[in-house]
Structures are given as C-alpha cells and as structure tokens.
C-alpha positions in Angstrom: 36.6 -6.3 -42.3 34.8 -9.4 -41.2 33.9 -7.8 -37.9 32.3 -4.8 -39.6 30.3 -7.0 -41.9 29.0 -8.9 -38.9 28.1 -5.6 -37.1 26.3 -4.3 -40.2 24.2 -7.5 -40.6 23.5 -7.5 -36.9 22.3 -3.9 -37.0 20.2 -4.6 -40.1 18.4 -7.5 -38.4 18.0 -5.9 -34.9 16.2 -2.6 -34.6 17.9 -0.4 -32.1 15.5 1.9 -30.4 16.8 4.9 -28.5 14.4 5.7 -25.7 14.2 9.0 -23.8 15.9 9.0 -20.4 12.7 9.2 -18.4 11.3 6.0 -20.2 14.5 4.1 -19.5 14.5 5.3 -15.9 10.9 4.4 -15.5 11.4 0.9 -16.9 14.4 0.4 -14.7 12.4 1.4 -11.6 9.4 -0.7 -12.7 7.1 2.3 -13.2 4.6 1.8 -16.0 5.5 4.7 -18.4 3.0 4.0 -21.2 -0.1 3.2 -19.2 -3.3 4.7 -20.7 -5.7 6.2 -18.2 -9.1 4.7 -18.0 -10.8 8.1 -17.7 -9.6 11.7 -18.2 -8.3 11.8 -14.6 -6.7 8.4 -14.7 -9.2 6.7 -12.5 -11.2 3.6 -13.5 -14.8 4.4 -14.3 -15.9 1.0 -13.0 -15.7 0.0 -9.3 -14.1 -3.4 -9.7 -10.8 -2.2 -11.4 -10.7 0.8 -9.1 -11.0 -1.4 -6.0 -8.5 -3.9 -7.3 -5.9 -1.1 -7.5 -7.0 0.3 -4.2 -6.8 -2.9 -2.1 -3.1 -3.4 -2.9 -2.4 0.1 -1.4 -4.8 0.0 1.5 -2.5 -1.4 4.2 0.1 1.3 3.4 -2.4 4.1 3.4 -4.2 2.9 6.5 -1.1 2.3 8.5 0.1 5.8 7.7 -3.2 7.2 8.9 -3.0 5.1 12.1 0.6 6.2 12.7 -0.2 9.9 12.3 -3.2 9.6 14.6 -1.2 8.2 17.5 -0.1 10.6 20.2 3.0 10.2 22.3 1.0 8.0 24.7 1.3 4.4 23.6 -0.3 2.8 26.6 -3.6 2.4 24.8 -2.0 -0.1 22.4 -1.7 0.1 18.7 -2.8 -1.9 15.7 -1.7 -2.3 12.1 -3.4 -3.4 8.9 -1.7 -6.5 7.5 -3.7 -7.2 4.4 -7.0 -6.6 2.6 -9.2 -9.3 1.2 -11.0 -9.9 -2.1 -13.9 -7.5 -2.6 -17.5 -8.3 -3.3 -19.7 -6.0 -5.4 -23.1 -7.6 -5.2 -25.3 -4.9 -3.5 -27.5 -5.6 -0.5 -31.0 -4.2 -0.4 -31.0 -1.0 1.7 -33.1 -0.7 4.9 -35.9 1.7 5.6 -35.4 5.5 5.0 -35.2 6.1 8.7 -31.8 4.3 9.0 -28.3 5.7 8.7 -28.3 4.4 5.1 -31.1 6.6 3.9 -28.8 9.1 2.2 -26.9 6.3 0.3 -29.8 5.4 -2.0 -29.1 8.4 -4.3 -27.2 11.6 -3.8 -28.5 14.0 -6.4 -27.5 12.6 -9.8 -24.8 10.3 -8.3 -25.2 6.6 -8.6 -24.1 5.0 -5.3 -22.2 1.7 -5.5 -21.6 -0.8 -2.7 -18.4 -2.8 -2.0 -17.7 -5.3 0.7 -14.1 -6.1 1.7 -12.2 -7.4 4.7 -9.0 -6.4 6.4 -6.8 -8.5 8.6 -5.3 -6.5 11.5 -2.9 -7.1 14.2 -3.6 -5.4 17.6 -1.0 -4.9 20.3 -2.3 -4.3 23.8 -0.8 -4.9 27.2 2.2 -6.7 25.8 0.1 -9.1 23.7 -0.8 -9.3 20.1 -4.0 -10.6 18.5 -5.3 -10.8 15.0 -8.7 -9.3 14.1 -10.8 -9.6 11.0 -12.6 -6.4 10.0 -15.6 -6.6 7.7 -16.3 -3.4 5.8 -19.3 -2.2 3.7 -18.4 1.0 1.8 -20.7 3.2 -0.3 -19.0 5.1 -3.1 -20.3 7.4 -5.9 -18.6 8.4 -9.1 -18.4 12.1 -9.6 -17.2 14.4 -12.3 -13.7 14.4 -10.9 -13.3 10.8 -9.6 -14.9 8.6 -7.0 -16.1 9.7 -3.5 -16.7 7.7 -0.3 -20.1 8.5 1.0 -20.4 6.3 4.1 -18.8 3.2 5.5 -19.9 0.5 8.1 -17.8 -2.1 9.7 -17.9 -5.1 12.1 -15.1 -6.7 14.0 -14.5 -10.4 14.5 -11.6 -12.4 16.0 -9.8 -15.2 14.2 -9.7 -17.7 17.1 -12.6 -20.0 18.0 -13.1 -18.3 21.4 -13.3 -14.8 19.9 -15.3 -15.5 16.8 -18.2 -13.3 17.9 -18.9 -10.4 15.6 -19.4 -6.9 17.0 -22.5 -5.0 16.0 -22.4 -3.0 12.8 -21.1 0.5 13.4 -20.6 3.6 11.3 -16.9 3.8 10.5 -17.1 6.8 8.1 -14.4 8.6 10.1 -12.2 5.6 10.8 -8.6 5.0 9.7 -9.8 2.8 6.9 -12.3 5.4 5.6 -9.6 8.1 5.8 -7.3 5.8 3.9 -9.9 5.4 1.2 -10.4 9.2 0.9 -6.7 9.8 0.8 -6.1 7.2 -1.9 -9.0 8.5 -4.0 -7.6 12.0 -3.6 -4.1 10.9 -4.6 -5.1 8.5 -7.5 -8.5 9.7 -8.8 -8.7 13.4 -8.7 -7.5 16.1 -11.1 
C-alpha cells in the first residue's frame, strides 16, 4: 500500500513522456531530431552559419575526394587535410574585368559572396612528411536551391621558417578542396 502511494505521488509530480522510437534512437546516437531548417532546403541563408557547418566536415569530404582520386600508383606521394581554420568574410575589392575574377562580380541575379579560410595539410613524399598551410579564397552564390561555388583561388605556404614562402595565387576551382565544397553543398544544401 505504501509503495503504491509513493508511485502515484511520483507519477503525479514527474511527467512521463513516451517518445517515438526514431526520436529515442536519434537522441541515443546524438542526431538532432528536432532541428529546424534555416531555409526550405535546410541550408543556412547566410554565409557565416553555412561555412561554420561546412568547416567541421571539410577534412572528411576533402580526404574522401583525395582518396578516390588516387590511382594504384603511390610513388607520387599523398597528402591529407588535417583541419580547417576560422573563416573570414570581409570581401576584398575585385581586380580589373580582364582578370580571372571578372565573372565573380555578378552572375545574373546572383549575389556573389567571398570567404577566406585555411587548411592545414600533411604531405607524404619520398618517405618524409611535411605540413603545409593552404590559403583559400572562395566565391559562392546563393541560388534558388542552395549555395553554389563559382570559383576558388589558393596559395600554399610551409609552416617552417625555411619554407615560409608563399606560392603564387592559382585557380583551384577543380581541386580536391573545391570538389569537397561542391559535394558538401550538394549533400547538405540541395533539394
């Protein structure tokens, strides 16, 4: 009798909520089950929150692209993306219309946005490893079905004092990092 009174009082003071199995499973796996999308396709409409989500996934996406692009010949060496740095969103003035950046000013009705970020990479060649810092300048545009990478430029620099020289800026729109950006945008920001 005393036990049933205690149970009744306990049940009256504590609300027991029965959750559907997919919610319980999602909570157990750490999957956000009640997240509200920022736009109809679940992609942030602003570049800063989009890029914050992207940079956590960048090493995984880029390393998969790098792995898939390797042939059976491993003599040329390999490299891996270790981490991505904090982004900067302050745009730089664009050069003259004759440059490679001419088409990034506007693309139809799209508003092009700039983002700067870095990656730390480890390169293996001839039995040695070295770390490289990559500096990336990406141009993205919001579209009706998510974001799209228009063009990307990069520079490479070493981390040691003797290899701190930066390479010239090069168009890296077809690099592993650019492909990782496109794949991530396709997976996370498209209908």
